[in-house]
C-alpha positions in Angstrom: -0.1 0.0 0.0 2.9 2.5 0.9 4.5 1.5 -2.4 1.4 2.4 -4.4 1.2 5.7 -2.5 4.8 6.6 -3.1 4.3 5.7 -6.7 1.3 7.8 -7.3 3.0 10.8 -5.4 6.2 10.3 -7.8 3.9 10.4 -10.9 2.1 13.5 -9.6 5.4 15.4 -9.1 6.5 14.2 -12.6 3.2 15.6 -14.1 3.7 18.9 -12.4 7.2 19.1 -13.4 6.4 18.5 -17.1 3.7 21.1 -16.9 6.1 23.6 -15.4 8.8 22.8 -18.2 6.2 23.2 -20.9 5.1 26.4 -19.4 8.7 27.8 -19.2 9.4 26.8 -22.8 6.3 28.6 -24.0 7.1 31.7 -22.0 10.7 31.7 -23.4 9.2 31.2 -26.9 6.7 33.9 -26.5 9.4 36.4 -25.1 11.7 35.7 -28.0 9.2 35.8 -30.8 5.8 37.3 -29.5 4.4 37.9 -32.9 5.2 34.5 -34.3 3.8 32.7 -31.2 0.4 34.8 -31.3 0.3 34.1 -35.2 0.7 30.3 -34.6 -1.8 30.3 -31.9 -4.3 31.9 -34.1 -3.7 29.6 -37.0 -3.8 26.6 -34.6 -7.2 27.8 -33.4 -8.6 28.7 -36.9 -7.6 25.0 -37.9 -9.3 23.5 -35.1 -12.6 25.4 -35.6 -12.4 25.5 -39.5 -14.8 28.4 -39.9 -15.5 28.1 -43.6 -19.0 28.7 -45.1 -20.7 30.3 -47.9 -22.6 33.6 -46.9 -26.2 33.4 -47.4 -28.6 35.9 -49.0 -31.4 37.0 -46.8 -35.0 36.0 -47.4 -37.5 38.7 -46.5 -40.0 35.9 -45.4 -37.3 34.7 -42.7 -36.9 36.5 -39.3 -34.0 34.3 -38.5 -31.4 32.6 -40.7 -28.6 30.4 -39.0 -25.8 29.4 -41.4 -23.2 26.8 -40.4 -23.2 28.0 -36.7 -20.5 26.6 -34.4 -20.0 27.0 -30.8 -16.8 25.4 -29.5 -15.8 25.7 -25.8 -12.0 25.5 -25.2 -10.3 22.7 -23.2 -7.5 24.2 -21.1 -4.5 22.2 -19.8 -1.0 22.7 -18.6 0.7 25.3 -16.4 -0.2 28.2 -18.5 -3.9 26.8 -19.3 -3.2 26.6 -23.1 -6.1 25.4 -25.3 -5.5 21.9 -26.3 -8.9 21.1 -27.9 -12.5 22.1 -28.0 -16.0 20.9 -26.8 -17.9 21.0 -30.0 -21.3 21.9 -28.4 -22.7 23.1 -31.7 -21.0 21.9 -34.8 -22.2 23.6 -38.2 -25.9 23.8 -37.7 -28.1 25.6 -40.1 -31.9 26.4 -40.3 -34.5 29.2 -41.1 -37.6 30.4 -39.2 -40.2 32.2 -41.0 -42.0 35.0 -39.4 -44.8 34.3 -37.2 -44.1 30.6 -37.0 -42.7 28.2 -34.5 -39.7 25.8 -35.0 -39.2 23.1 -32.5 -35.7 21.8 -31.8 -35.5 18.5 -30.2 -32.8 16.0 -29.1 -31.3 14.2 -26.2 -30.0 16.1 -23.1 -26.6 17.4 -24.0 -26.9 17.5 -27.7 -26.6 21.3 -27.7 -30.2 22.6 -28.1 -29.9 25.2 -25.4 -26.4 26.3 -26.5 -28.0 27.0 -29.9 -30.6 29.2 -28.4 -28.1 31.2 -26.4 -25.5 31.6 -29.2 -28.2 33.0 -31.5 -29.1 35.7 -28.8 -25.3 36.3 -28.5 -25.4 35.2 -24.8 -22.5 33.1 -25.9 -19.9 34.4 -28.4 -20.0 32.2 -31.5 -17.0 30.3 -32.8 -18.0 30.1 -36.4 -20.8 30.7 -38.8 -23.4 33.4 -39.0 -26.9 34.3 -37.5 -28.9 36.8 -39.5 -31.8 38.4 -37.7 -34.0 40.4 -40.0 -31.1 40.2 -42.5 -28.5 41.5 -40.2 -25.6 39.7 -38.7 -26.1 39.9 -34.9 -22.4 39.0 -34.3 -21.3 42.1 -36.1 -23.3 44.5 -34.0 -21.4 47.0 -31.9 -22.3 47.6 -28.3 -24.9 50.4 -29.2 -26.4 48.4 -32.0 -26.7 45.4 -30.0 -28.5 47.2 -27.2 -31.0 48.4 -29.7 -31.8 45.0 -31.0 -31.9 43.3 -27.7 -35.7 44.1 -27.1 -36.6 42.3 -30.3 -34.9 39.0 -29.2 -35.9 37.5 -25.9 -35.6 34.4 -24.1 -37.7 32.3 -21.6 -35.5 30.1 -19.4 -36.2 26.5 -18.4 -36.2 27.0 -14.7 -38.7 29.9 -13.8 -37.5 30.2 -10.3 -33.7 30.6 -10.6 -34.3 33.1 -13.5 -36.2 35.5 -11.4 -34.6 37.7 -8.8 -35.9 37.0 -5.3 -35.4 40.5 -4.1 -37.5 42.1 -6.7 -41.5 42.2 -6.7 -43.2 40.9 -9.9 -43.9 44.4 -11.1 -40.2 45.5 -11.0 -39.1 42.3 -12.6 -41.3 42.7 -15.5 -40.9 46.6 -15.8 -37.2 46.7 -15.0 -36.1 46.3 -18.7 -39.2 48.4 -19.9 -37.9 51.3 -18.1 -34.3 50.7 -19.1 -35.1 50.6 -22.9 -37.8 53.2 -22.9 -40.5 51.0 -24.2 -43.3 53.5 -23.1 -43.5 56.9 -21.6 -43.2 57.0 -17.7 -46.9 58.1 -17.3 -47.9 55.0 -19.2 -45.6 52.6 -17.3 -48.0 51.3 -14.8 -50.9 50.6 -17.2 -48.6 49.0 -19.7 -47.2 46.5 -17.0 -50.7 45.8 -15.9 -51.8 45.0 -19.5 -48.9 42.6 -20.2 -49.5 40.7 -16.9 -53.2 40.4 -17.7 -52.2 39.1 -21.2 -50.2 36.3 -19.4 -53.0 35.4 -17.0 -51.6 37.5 -14.1 -53.6 40.0 -12.0 -52.8 43.6 -11.1 -52.3 42.8 -7.4 -49.6 40.4 -8.2 -47.3 43.4 -8.9 -46.3 43.7 -5.2 -45.6 39.9 -4.5 -42.3 38.1 -4.8 -41.4 35.0 -6.9 -41.4 32.6 -3.9 -45.1 33.5 -3.4 -46.1 32.0 -6.7 -46.7 28.4 -8.0 -44.3 26.9 -10.8 -47.0 27.7 -13.6 -47.4 31.3 -12.2 -43.5 31.9 -12.3 -43.4 30.7 -15.8 -46.1 33.1 -16.7 -44.1 35.9 -15.0 -40.9 34.9 -17.2 -43.2 35.0 -20.4 -44.5 38.4 -19.3 -41.1 39.7 -18.6 -40.0 38.7 -22.3 -43.2 39.9 -23.8 -43.1 43.4 -22.2 -40.3 44.4 -24.4 -42.4 44.1 -27.5 -40.2 41.3 -29.1 -40.4 39.8 -32.6 -38.5 36.6 -31.6 -38.5 34.5 -28.6 -36.2 31.4 -27.7 -38.4 29.1 -25.4 -35.8 26.9 -23.8 -37.8 24.1 -22.4 -40.4 26.3 -20.8 -42.7 23.6 -19.5 -40.2 20.9 -18.6 -40.3 21.7 -15.0 -44.2 21.9 -14.8 -46.9 19.1 -14.4 -49.0 18.1 -17.4 -52.0 20.2 -16.7 -49.9 23.5 -16.1 -47.9 22.6 -19.3 -51.2 22.7 -21.4 -52.0 26.1 -19.9 -48.5 27.5 -20.8 -48.4 26.1 -24.4 -52.0 27.6 -25.0 -50.8 30.8 -23.6 -47.8 30.9 -26.0 -50.0 30.3 -28.9 -52.6 32.8 -28.0 -49.7 35.4 -27.6 -48.3 34.5 -30.9 -51.6 35.0 -32.6 -52.2 38.3 -30.8 -48.6 39.8 -31.3 -47.3 38.1 -34.3 -44.4 36.3 -32.3 -41.8 33.9 -33.7 -40.5 31.2 -31.5 -37.6 28.8 -31.3 -39.1 26.2 -29.1 -36.4 24.0 -27.5 -37.6 20.8 -25.8 -37.2 17.0 -25.4 -41.0 16.4 -25.0 -42.0 15.3 -28.6 -45.7 15.5 -27.8 -45.5 19.1 -26.8 -43.3 19.9 -29.9 -45.9 18.5 -32.2 -48.6 20.5 -30.6 -47.0 23.8 -31.0 -44.5 23.6 -33.8 -44.9 24.3 -37.5 -41.5 22.7 -38.3 -39.1 20.5 -36.4 -35.3 20.0 -36.4 -33.7 17.0 -34.6 -30.1 17.3 -33.2 -27.6 14.8 -32.4 -24.3 15.7 -30.8 -24.3 19.3 -32.0 -25.5 18.5 -35.5 -28.8 18.6 -37.1 -29.7 15.2 -38.6 -33.1 15.9 -39.8 -35.5 18.8 -40.5 -39.2 18.9 -41.8 -42.5 20.4 -41.4 -44.1 19.0 -38.2 -46.8 17.0 -40.0 -44.4 15.5 -42.3 -41.7 14.6 -39.8 -44.1 12.7 -37.4 -45.8 10.9 -40.3 -42.5 9.9 -41.9 -39.3 10.1 -39.7 -36.4 9.1 -41.9 -33.2 9.3 -39.8 -32.5 6.1 -37.5 -31.9 8.6 -34.6 -35.4 10.4 -35.2 -37.1 7.0 -35.5 -35.6 5.9 -32.0 -36.8 9.2 -30.5 -40.2 8.9 -31.8 -40.6 5.3 -30.8 -40.2 6.5 -27.2 -43.5 8.6 -27.4 -46.0 7.1 -24.9 -49.4 6.1 -26.5 -52.6 6.5 -24.3 -53.8 3.1 -25.1 -53.1 0.1 -22.8 -53.8 -2.4 -25.8 -51.2 -0.7 -28.1 -47.9 -2.5 -28.3 -45.1 -0.2 -28.7 -42.1 -1.0 -30.9 -39.5 0.8 -28.9 -36.2 1.3 -30.4 -33.4 1.1 -27.7 -30.2 2.9 -28.5 -27.2 1.1 -27.3 -24.3 2.8 -25.4 -24.2 6.5 -24.3 -23.8 9.6 -26.4 -20.2 10.1 -27.5 -18.3 13.1 -26.1 -18.6 16.2 -28.1 -14.9 16.9 -27.4 -13.9 13.8 -29.4 -16.9 13.0 -31.7 -16.7 9.7 -33.9 -15.4 10.0 -37.4 -17.8 9.7 -40.3 -21.5 10.0 -39.2 -21.4 11.0 -35.5 -24.3 8.5 -34.9 -22.8 5.3 -36.3 -21.6 4.2 -32.8 -25.2 3.7 -31.8 -27.1 3.1 -35.1 -28.8 -0.1 -35.6 -28.4 0.5 -39.6 -24.8 1.4 -39.5 -22.8 0.6 -42.8 -19.2 0.5 -43.5 -19.3 3.8 -45.3 -20.9 5.4 -42.0 -17.7 4.8 -40.0 -15.4 7.1 -42.2 -17.6 9.3 -44.5 -19.5 12.4 -43.2 -22.9 12.1 -44.6 -24.4 15.1 -46.7 -28.0 16.3 -46.6 -30.6 14.8 -48.8 -33.7 16.6 -50.0 -36.6 14.1 -49.7 -39.2 16.7 -51.0 -42.0 18.6 -49.3 -39.2 20.6 -47.5 -38.0 17.5 -45.7 -34.2 17.1 -45.3 -32.3 14.2 -43.8 -28.4 13.8 -43.2 -28.0 10.1 -43.6 -26.2 7.8 -45.9 -29.2 5.4 -46.2 -30.9 7.8 -48.7 -27.8 8.7 -50.6 -27.2 6.6 -53.7 -23.6 7.8 -54.2 -22.8 6.6 -50.6 -24.7 3.5 -51.1 -22.5 2.7 -54.2 -19.4 3.5 -52.1 -20.4 1.3 -49.4 -20.7 -1.7 -51.8 -17.1 -0.8 -53.0 -15.8 -0.7 -49.4 -17.1 -4.1 -48.8 -15.2 -5.4 -51.7 -12.0 -3.5 -50.8 -11.6 -2.5 -47.2 -8.7 -0.2 -47.9 -11.1 2.3 -49.6 -12.3 3.3 -46.0 -9.1 5.3 -45.5 -9.8 7.7 -48.4 -13.6 7.3 -48.7 -14.4 10.8 -47.4 -11.8 12.4 -49.9 -13.3 10.3 -52.7 -16.8 11.3 -52.0 -16.2 14.9 -51.9 -14.1 14.8 -55.1 -17.2 13.3 -56.8 -19.4 15.9 -55.9 -20.0 17.9 -59.1 -22.6 20.4 -57.7 -21.0 22.8 -55.4 -24.3 23.0 -53.5 -23.7 19.7 -52.1 -20.6 20.9 -50.4 -20.5 20.5 -46.5 -20.1 24.2 -46.0 -23.7 25.0 -47.6 -26.5 25.8 -45.3 -28.3 22.5 -45.5 -31.8 23.7 -44.4 -32.3 26.7 -46.5 
């Protein structure tokens, strides 16, 4: 036991010594050649993120256009905490949302749904890609321009209690940003807050109460009223009903739909409850490990799911019929680490329909008609032919991805294209 302890202590000191030596060499290198060191660091970061995409043209029908959006969180290591890798929370996702509609975003916990919403609103600085709001790139706004557009883009958080200040009464919580952005004149302030509260099912006498005095459903109504008070055009609903019971969920969902009709709002509705998404959304995107694997209008997607991951998700939807026999598709294993995603198709390690080509070739998006897109080799004739060749000659697997890209004659099929325009 003592030998094991002394051995572990020795290994720890060696590790610390290596870190100090690496840090010393890096410091000496920086002092000797500062510009070269900074340039090499920037080049290494650019190579890891690979922020390459084709700029898009704004469609006036769309309020939001997301093109090859990436959000990578750095992994620090060593004595000087140098960046040695990235957690690829969002990896090249693209979609559009038309004005006055709702897009649902679904997927397993940890797939990057919330990160997408926060990066769109610039709560996180994006690593790559572009986000157009009414045709303007939100990541190019200066501080003054961003402040002017903030009221138009709002968010309703998942946990209503932790997102409300316990030290402020409800009237001040809702009205604080209204006063800060001069939404209405001071003499109309009280009447305006009362109107917003009543629109969200709250009464005027609730103004002087504090968040802990309300139920979960009422707190979520306060969060919705706070977002609505700024007269927004677009709201990110980050799992707004996941912490509520079923009866309260229905009330909140119906409230969101009524407010959308009354004020012409546009929603990005993030959830893992597929039944709720089906009820409120006009279109649905399915995410897996930071990437979007399928996108379609709601009715089309629920009637005809194509991607194996989407099929597995939909097989878990409970059916209120005791005599109905569910054909549940069980995914084996755990979701891979976004810091080191699998090669080829990210889903191939858990896919029951995995082919040889899936292990080495990144799939491209396939247009299935009716505005239905899927990112899967099962629907790609070129990939299926390549898979047959790989069965006959396993050595093709090493260069399969390069060969597939070389054979792409249409530039629109390039992986840098916005796949869900």
